C-alpha positions in Angstrom: 0.0 0.0 0.0 2.8 2.4 0.8 4.4 1.6 -2.5 1.2 2.6 -4.4 0.8 5.7 -2.3 4.3 7.0 -2.3 6.7 4.8 -4.3 4.8 4.8 -7.6 4.4 8.6 -7.9 8.0 9.1 -6.9 9.1 6.6 -9.5 7.1 8.3 -12.2 8.5 11.7 -11.2 12.0 10.3 -11.3 11.5 8.9 -14.8 10.0 12.1 -16.1 12.9 14.1 -14.7 15.4 11.7 -16.3 13.6 12.0 -19.7 13.7 15.8 -19.3 17.4 15.7 -18.7 18.1 13.3 -21.6 15.9 15.3 -24.0 17.1 18.8 -22.8 18.9 19.7 -26.1 15.6 19.5 -28.1 13.3 20.8 -25.5 14.2 24.5 -25.8 11.5 25.5 -28.4 8.9 23.6 -26.5 9.7 25.2 -23.2 9.9 28.7 -24.7 6.6 28.2 -26.4 4.9 26.7 -23.3 6.2 29.7 -21.2 4.8 32.1 -23.8 1.5 30.3 -23.9 1.2 30.2 -20.1 1.8 34.0 -19.7 -0.3 35.1 -22.7 -3.3 32.9 -22.0 -4.9 35.5 -19.7 -4.8 38.0 -22.6 -6.4 35.5 -24.9 -9.1 34.8 -22.3 -9.7 38.5 -22.0 -10.2 38.7 -25.8 -12.5 35.8 -25.7 -14.6 37.6 -23.1 -15.1 40.3 -25.8 -16.6 37.6 -28.1 -13.4 37.0 -30.1 -13.0 33.4 -31.4 -10.1 31.7 -29.5 -8.3 30.9 -32.8 -8.4 34.5 -33.9 -7.3 35.7 -30.4 -4.3 33.3 -30.5 -3.4 34.4 -34.0 -3.5 38.1 -32.9 -1.3 37.3 -29.9 1.2 35.4 -32.1 1.4 38.2 -34.7 1.9 40.7 -31.9 4.8 38.7 -30.4 6.5 38.3 -33.8 6.1 42.0 -34.5 7.7 42.9 -31.1 10.6 40.5 -31.8 11.2 41.8 -35.3 11.1 45.5 -34.1 13.5 44.7 -31.3 16.0 43.2 -33.8 15.6 46.0 -36.3 16.1 48.7 -33.6 18.7 47.1 -31.3 21.2 45.6 -33.8 21.8 49.0 -35.6 22.0 50.7 -32.3 24.4 48.2 -30.9 26.6 48.5 -34.0 26.6 52.3 -33.7 27.5 52.2 -30.0 30.3 49.7 -30.5 31.8 51.9 -33.3 31.5 55.0 -31.1 33.3 53.3 -28.2 36.1 51.9 -30.3 36.7 55.2 -32.0 37.1 56.9 -28.6 39.6 54.4 -27.2 42.7 56.2 -28.6 41.7 59.4 -26.9 41.0 57.5 -23.7 44.4 56.0 -23.8 46.0 59.4 -24.3 44.1 60.7 -21.3 45.3 57.7 -19.3 48.9 58.6 -20.0 48.4 62.3 -19.5 46.0 62.4 -16.6 45.8 59.1 -14.7 49.5 58.3 -14.8 50.6 61.7 -13.3 47.9 61.3 -10.7 49.1 57.9 -9.7 52.6 59.1 -9.4 51.5 62.0 -7.2 49.4 59.8 -5.0 51.9 57.0 -4.6 55.1 59.0 -4.7 56.6 56.4 -7.0 58.3 57.6 -10.2 58.8 54.1 -11.7 55.2 53.7 -12.6 54.8 53.6 -16.3 52.5 52.3 -19.1 53.7 51.3 -22.5 50.6 51.9 -24.6 52.2 52.4 -28.0 51.5 48.9 -29.2 47.9 49.0 -28.0 47.3 52.4 -29.7 48.8 51.2 -33.0 46.6 48.0 -32.8 43.5 50.1 -32.3 44.4 52.5 -35.1 44.7 49.5 -37.4 41.3 48.0 -36.6 39.2 51.1 -35.9 38.3 51.7 -39.6 36.8 48.2 -39.6 34.9 48.5 -36.4 31.6 49.2 -38.3 31.4 45.6 -39.5 31.9 43.9 -36.1 28.4 42.6 -35.9 28.3 41.6 -39.5 31.5 39.7 -39.1 30.2 38.0 -36.0 27.0 36.9 -37.7 29.1 35.7 -40.7 31.3 33.6 -38.3 28.2 32.1 -36.7 26.8 31.4 -40.2 29.9 29.6 -41.2 28.9 26.8 -38.9 26.1 25.4 -41.1 24.7 22.7 -38.8 24.6 25.0 -35.7 22.9 27.9 -37.6 20.4 25.4 -39.2 19.5 24.1 -35.7 19.1 27.6 -34.4 16.8 28.7 -37.3 14.8 25.4 -37.0 14.2 26.0 -33.3 13.4 29.7 -33.9 10.8 28.7 -36.5 9.4 25.9 -34.3 8.6 28.2 -31.5 5.7 30.2 -33.1 4.2 26.9 -34.5 4.3 25.2 -31.1 3.1 28.3 -29.4 0.0 28.6 -31.7 -1.1 25.0 -31.1 -0.4 25.1 -27.4 -2.2 28.4 -26.7 -5.1 27.4 -28.9 -5.6 24.2 -26.9 -4.4 25.6 -23.5 -7.7 25.1 -21.7 -7.8 21.4 -22.9 -4.1 21.0 -21.8 -4.9 22.3 -18.3 -8.0 20.1 -18.0 -6.2 16.9 -19.2 -3.3 17.7 -16.9 -5.7 18.1 -13.9 -7.3 14.8 -14.8 -4.0 13.0 -14.5 -4.0 13.6 -10.7 -5.6 10.9 -8.6 -9.1 11.9 -7.6 -8.3 11.8 -3.9 -5.6 14.4 -4.4 -7.5 16.9 -6.5 -9.4 18.5 -3.6 -6.2 19.1 -1.8 -3.9 20.0 -4.7 -6.2 22.1 -6.9 -6.2 25.1 -4.5 -2.4 24.7 -4.1 -1.8 24.7 -7.8 -4.1 27.8 -8.1 -1.9 29.5 -5.5 1.3 28.6 -7.4 -0.3 29.9 -10.6 -1.3 33.1 -8.9 2.1 33.7 -7.3 4.0 33.0 -10.5 1.8 35.1 -12.8 1.8 38.0 -10.3 5.6 37.8 -10.0 6.2 37.8 -13.7 3.8 40.7 -14.3 5.4 42.7 -11.5 8.9 41.9 -12.7 8.2 43.1 -16.2 6.9 46.4 -14.8 10.0 46.7 -12.7 12.3 46.0 -15.7 10.5 48.7 -17.8 10.6 51.2 -15.0 14.4 50.6 -14.4 15.1 50.8 -18.1 13.4 54.2 -18.2 15.1 55.5 -15.1 18.6 54.4 -16.1 18.2 55.7 -19.7 16.9 59.1 -18.5 19.5 59.4 -15.7 22.5 58.6 -17.9 21.1 61.0 -20.6 21.1 63.7 -17.9 24.7 62.9 -17.1 25.4 63.3 -20.8 26.5 59.7 -21.7 26.2 59.1 -25.4 25.4 55.4 -24.9 22.7 56.1 -22.3 19.9 54.4 -24.3 21.8 51.2 -24.9 23.2 50.9 -21.4 19.9 51.9 -19.8 17.8 49.4 -21.7 20.3 46.6 -21.2 20.5 47.3 -17.5 16.7 47.3 -17.2 16.2 44.1 -19.1 19.0 42.3 -17.3 17.5 43.3 -13.9 15.4 40.2 -14.3 18.5 38.4 -13.1 19.1 39.7 -9.6 22.3 41.8 -9.1 23.5 40.9 -12.7 21.7 43.8 -14.3 23.0 46.3 -11.8 26.6 45.0 -11.9 26.7 44.7 -15.7 25.1 48.1 -16.3 27.4 49.9 -13.8 30.5 48.4 -15.4 29.4 49.3 -18.9 28.4 52.8 -17.9 31.6 53.6 -16.0 33.7 52.3 -18.9 31.7 54.4 -21.3 32.0 57.5 -19.1 35.8 57.1 -18.8 36.0 56.7 -22.6 33.8 59.7 -23.3 34.9 62.2 -20.7 38.3 63.3 -19.7 37.0 64.1 -16.2 36.9 61.1 -13.9 34.3 62.9 -11.9 31.7 62.0 -14.6 32.2 58.4 -13.6 31.2 59.3 -10.1 28.0 60.8 -11.4 27.3 57.6 -13.3 27.8 55.6 -10.0 25.4 58.0 -8.3 22.8 57.3 -11.0 23.1 53.5 -10.3 23.0 53.9 -6.6 19.8 55.9 -7.0 18.5 53.1 -9.2 19.2 50.5 -6.5 17.4 52.6 -3.9 14.5 53.1 -6.3 14.2 49.4 -7.0 14.5 48.3 -3.4 12.4 51.0 -1.7 9.8 51.8 -4.3 9.5 49.5 -7.3 9.8 46.1 -5.7 7.5 46.8 -2.7 5.0 48.6 -4.9 5.0 46.3 -8.0 6.1 43.0 -6.5 5.1 43.4 -2.8 5.0 40.0 -1.0 4.4 38.0 -4.1 7.7 36.2 -3.6 8.8 37.1 0.0 12.3 35.6 -0.5 15.1 36.8 1.7 18.0 38.4 -0.3 20.3 35.5 0.7 17.7 33.0 -0.6 17.5 35.0 -3.9 21.2 34.8 -4.3 21.2 31.1 -3.5 18.3 30.4 -5.9 20.1 32.2 -8.8 23.5 30.5 -8.1 21.8 27.1 -7.7 19.8 27.5 -11.0 23.0 28.5 -12.8 24.9 25.5 -11.4 22.2 23.0 -12.3 20.9 24.3 -15.6 23.3 27.0 -16.8 22.0 30.3 -18.1 18.4 28.9 -18.5 18.5 28.0 -14.8 19.5 31.5 -13.9 16.5 32.9 -15.9 14.1 30.5 -14.3 15.5 30.6 -10.8 13.2 33.2 -9.3 10.0 32.0 -10.9 10.8 28.5 -9.7 11.7 29.9 -6.3 8.3 31.7 -6.1 6.5 28.4 -6.8 8.8 26.5 -4.4 8.0 29.1 -1.7 4.2 28.5 -2.0 4.8 24.7 -1.7 7.1 25.2 1.2 4.5 27.3 3.0 1.9 24.7 2.4 4.2 22.0 3.6 4.9 24.0 6.8 1.2 24.4 7.5 0.7 20.6 7.1 3.8 19.9 9.3 2.5 22.2 12.1 -0.8 20.4 12.0 0.8 16.9 12.1 1.0 14.7 15.2 4.8 14.8 14.9 4.9 18.5 15.5 2.1 18.6 18.0 3.7 15.8 20.0 0.6 13.6 20.1 -0.1 10.2 18.7 -2.6 9.6 15.9 -5.0 7.9 18.3 -5.0 11.1 20.4 -5.7 13.2 17.4 -8.5 11.0 16.2 
């Protein structure tokens, strides 16, 4: 009896996890499509409430996602190419400033006269390659394209995502109903509310996180523009989007912005203003945006957040880093439910089953 109650479900779960691990290389388009279907299903249901046929609503959502993706590529790639060219063109002037300003300052502060930098070779190398800097992205894409099998697999997965997304989202109510029917009848009364809580926590977290990302991208872009940074738009948008991964967005954005400021301005004080913008962004995120837009939807301690991100990266790579916090939000709901059951158990109360019954 114990095997049927506990052993069989655990064995099935272990087999499913093993299959997921073995099939991981081919599961990416399915997982991406399933995630998109999960998060866009409420929008489709809203359109259905306006008397839209579900197929038409799904097609509209698919076209909207494809349009956003295409616009993102068309806008970001030229911008990225322009910013890279701008930064590379400023490197010689920055090196000259390093020799003329930073080196004398180091000598004055340390009192050592033997401090020196031989930047002649680096300057000549940059002068040789700067005229070709405008084709950096094109050359990178060409290099990727030279690996025929890899680029074919990438394109195939990219084309599979909208197809899988369409069929999954169209049949999403059926998928949910069939998945619920797989659970034993005696478990449904207990687990249906629990799954609803997980769904609510996950959806609320993702919606709030998207709003936080957009708000931070706007703040950093405007703040760096006020400072006068030429690459403010690129750095601000990248910082806001990368803020989905805790602490990575802030660290990466700060590093890029400080380097860009040192390259653009001869005055190191401008880098201090850049740091001030990012410190203000951290305060804004921690004091205003997260409490207002996320609230207690996760409730994870900062140490637990860091652990979840590192554990996700260690187990599943970059995909694990991206999914760490959503998975932690669901795990927290399950943990709270488990703690409630534990505190109601005879083991915690110190009574036997006969005393409880």
